[in-house]
C-alpha positions in Angstrom: -7.7 22.4 2.0 -10.5 20.5 0.1 -10.2 20.6 -3.7 -12.7 19.1 -6.2 -13.0 17.7 -9.7 -15.9 17.2 -11.9 -16.4 13.6 -13.0 -17.6 12.4 -16.4 -21.3 12.8 -15.5 -20.9 16.2 -13.9 -20.7 15.0 -10.3 -18.4 17.0 -8.0 -15.9 14.8 -6.2 -14.1 16.3 -3.2 -10.5 15.4 -2.3 -7.4 16.4 -0.3 -4.0 16.4 -2.0 -0.7 16.4 -0.1 3.0 16.0 -0.8 5.0 15.8 -4.0 6.3 12.8 -5.9 4.8 9.7 -7.4 1.0 9.8 -7.1 -1.1 7.5 -5.0 -4.9 7.6 -4.8 -6.6 6.2 -1.7 -9.7 4.2 -2.6 -11.8 3.8 0.5 -13.9 0.8 1.4 -17.5 0.5 2.7 -17.7 3.0 5.5 -14.8 5.3 4.7 -14.5 9.0 3.8 -12.2 11.7 4.9 -14.1 13.1 7.9 -15.1 9.7 9.1 -11.8 7.9 8.6 -9.0 9.5 10.6 -6.8 6.4 10.2 -6.6 6.8 6.4 -6.1 10.6 6.6 -3.2 10.1 9.0 -1.6 7.6 6.7 -2.1 10.0 3.8 -0.1 12.6 5.7 2.7 10.1 6.5 3.0 9.0 2.9 3.1 12.7 1.8 6.0 13.2 4.2 7.7 10.2 2.5 7.8 11.8 -0.9 4.5 10.9 -2.5 1.6 13.0 -3.9 -1.3 11.5 -2.0 -5.0 12.0 -3.0 -7.5 11.1 -0.4 -11.1 11.5 -1.8 -14.7 11.2 -0.7 -16.4 8.6 -2.8 -19.6 9.9 -4.4 -22.5 10.0 -1.9 -20.1 10.4 1.0 -18.7 13.4 2.8 -18.4 16.4 0.6 -18.8 14.6 -2.7 -22.1 14.8 -4.6 -24.3 11.9 -5.8 -27.4 11.0 -7.6 -28.8 7.5 -7.2 -28.2 4.8 -8.1 -24.5 5.0 -7.5 -22.6 2.5 -9.7 -19.2 0.9 -10.0 -18.8 2.4 -13.5 -19.4 5.9 -12.0 -16.8 5.2 -9.3 -14.3 4.1 -11.9 -14.9 7.3 -13.8 -14.3 9.3 -10.6 -11.0 7.6 -10.2 -10.1 8.3 -13.8 -10.8 12.0 -13.2 -8.6 12.0 -10.1 -5.8 10.3 -12.0 -5.9 13.1 -14.5 -5.5 15.6 -11.6 -2.6 13.5 -10.3 -0.7 14.0 -13.6 -2.0 11.2 -15.8 -1.0 8.1 -13.9 -1.2 7.0 -10.3 -0.9 4.0 -7.9 -4.1 2.9 -6.1 -4.3 1.9 -2.5 -7.6 0.0 -2.0 -8.9 -0.6 1.5 -11.2 -3.6 1.9 -13.9 -3.5 -0.8 -12.0 -0.5 -2.1 -9.5 -3.2 -3.2 -12.1 -4.7 -5.5 -12.9 -1.3 -6.9 -9.2 -0.7 -7.5 -8.9 -4.0 -9.4 -11.9 -3.0 -11.5 -10.3 0.3 -12.3 -7.1 -1.3 -13.4 -8.9 -3.9 -15.4 -10.8 -1.2 -17.2 -7.5 0.2 -18.5 -7.0 3.2 -16.3 -3.3 4.4 -16.2 -2.6 2.7 -12.8 1.1 2.3 -12.0 0.8 0.0 -9.0 -1.8 -1.6 -6.7 -1.8 -2.0 -3.0 -4.8 -4.1 -1.8 -5.6 -4.3 1.9 -7.8 -7.3 2.9 -10.1 -7.5 -0.1 -13.1 -9.6 1.2 -13.6 -11.6 -2.0 -15.9 -14.6 -2.1 -14.9 -17.8 -3.8 -13.9 -17.6 -7.4 -16.9 -18.4 -9.6 -19.3 -18.2 -6.6 -22.8 -16.6 -6.8 -23.0 -15.2 -3.3 -21.7 -11.8 -4.3 -24.4 -11.4 -7.0 -27.1 -12.6 -4.5 -25.8 -10.1 -1.9 -25.8 -7.3 -4.4 -29.4 -8.0 -5.4 -30.5 -7.9 -1.7 -28.6 -4.7 -1.0 -30.1 -3.0 -4.0 -33.6 -3.9 -2.8 -33.0 -2.3 0.5 -31.5 0.8 -1.0 -34.3 1.2 -3.6 -36.9 0.8 -0.8 -35.2 3.6 1.2 -34.7 1.4 4.3 -31.7 3.3 5.8 -31.1 1.3 9.0 -32.0 -2.0 7.4 -29.6 -1.3 4.5 -26.6 -1.1 6.9 -27.9 -4.0 8.9 -28.1 -6.1 5.7 -24.6 -5.0 4.5 -23.1 -6.0 7.9 -25.0 -9.2 8.4 -22.1 -11.5 7.6 -19.6 -9.5 9.7 -18.8 -10.4 13.3 -21.9 -9.6 15.4 -20.0 -7.3 17.7 -19.2 -5.0 14.8 -22.8 -4.3 14.0 -23.8 -3.9 17.7 -20.9 -1.5 18.2 -21.8 0.5 15.1 -25.5 0.8 16.2 -24.4 2.0 19.7 -22.0 4.6 18.3 -22.4 8.2 17.5 -21.4 7.4 13.9 -24.5 5.2 13.2 -26.5 8.0 11.6 -23.5 8.8 9.3 -23.3 5.1 8.4 -27.0 5.0 7.6 -26.7 8.0 5.3 -23.9 6.2 3.4 -26.2 3.3 2.5 -26.7 4.1 -1.2 -22.9 4.6 -1.7 -22.4 0.9 -0.7 -23.7 -0.3 -4.0 -20.3 0.0 -5.8 -18.6 -1.9 -3.0 -21.0 -4.8 -3.4 -21.0 -4.5 -7.2 -17.2 -4.7 -7.3 -17.2 -7.8 -5.1 -19.8 -9.5 -7.2 -17.8 -8.6 -10.3 -14.8 -10.5 -9.0 -16.9 -13.7 -9.2 -18.3 -13.0 -12.6 -15.7 -14.9 -14.6 -12.4 -16.8 -14.0 -10.2 -14.3 -12.3 -7.2 -14.8 -14.5 -9.5 -13.9 -17.4 -11.2 -11.1 -15.6 -7.9 -9.5 -14.6 -5.9 -10.3 -17.7 -5.1 -6.6 -18.2 -4.0 -6.1 -14.6 -0.3 -6.4 -15.1 0.8 -3.7 -12.7 3.0 -4.7 -9.7 0.5 -5.5 -6.9 1.0 -5.8 -3.2 -1.7 -7.8 -1.4 -1.8 -7.2 2.4 -3.4 -9.2 5.2 -3.3 -8.5 8.9 -1.7 -10.9 11.4 -5.1 -11.3 13.1 -7.8 -11.4 10.5 -11.1 -12.9 9.4 -11.1 -16.4 7.9 -12.1 -15.0 4.4 -9.0 -12.8 4.0 -6.2 -15.3 3.4 -8.0 -17.3 0.8 -9.0 -14.1 -0.9 -5.5 -12.8 -0.9 -4.1 -16.1 -2.2 -6.7 -16.0 -5.0 -5.6 -12.5 -6.1 -1.9 -13.5 -6.1 -2.7 -16.6 -8.0 -4.6 -14.8 -10.7 -2.2 -11.8 -11.3 1.1 -12.1 -13.1 3.0 -9.7 -10.8 1.5 -9.9 -7.3 3.0 -10.6 -3.9 1.3 -11.2 -0.5 2.5 -9.9 2.8 1.2 -10.3 6.3 1.6 -7.2 8.4 1.1 -6.2 12.1 -2.7 -5.5 12.1 -5.9 -6.9 13.5 -9.7 -6.8 13.2 -9.6 -5.5 9.6 -7.9 -2.3 10.7 -4.3 -1.0 10.9 -2.2 1.7 12.4 -1.2 4.6 10.1 2.5 4.5 10.8 2.6 0.7 10.3 0.8 0.9 7.0 2.8 3.8 5.7 6.1 2.1 6.6 4.9 -1.1 4.9 3.7 0.3 1.6 6.1 3.2 1.0 9.0 1.1 -0.2 6.8 -0.8 -2.7 5.2 2.4 -4.0 8.6 3.9 -4.4 10.2 1.0 -6.4 
């Protein structure tokens, strides 16, 4: 049954909670929320069965969570902070794709994060400017109210088949409606290029598991290696997965031992 919390600015954030044990909060990436992401909801149930309290939430501006624009990274971190309080005062974070960058930002901000699991964080080069340039372009599309064009812009550097498939799917209107909520994704990725990463993440001392699929995009291995190189307690693992997606049972089996250490 859906529960909700009120974030720092009064915004209602909806979530599901299952299981008992160490808490894990699932931080979705660009096009993810509970009703639109059955893979993550299935994994949440499997982790709950393995002895964890799992919180799967709709990021603001998606699903059943409220929003007011603009939607920012700082607001998203405050939402995670409120969910950590609900979880008992501390929690691990599982970040999916750009949700990994958001999770890193939450940990760097000093939230009581116990562990980090980061799935295929699509980080640009350390010190690069492409993230900030992309964020500026995305904001222009969002502020102009160009719904379809916002998603086309966001997906412009992804494999062409992904955008074509999205536009041909029944889910395209849902993706278009999520456009304003993509700003924190892009803001978090730009943030990872805003300073040397060892400096930027100096407070991220939690044990961190960085995951990459066996078949993946060229950006993912260098990004994972950069994270591991910048953090004091991080390890990289390649798992059975392809095309920036994974199977719920595979992911649950991979991350449960780490989360339970």
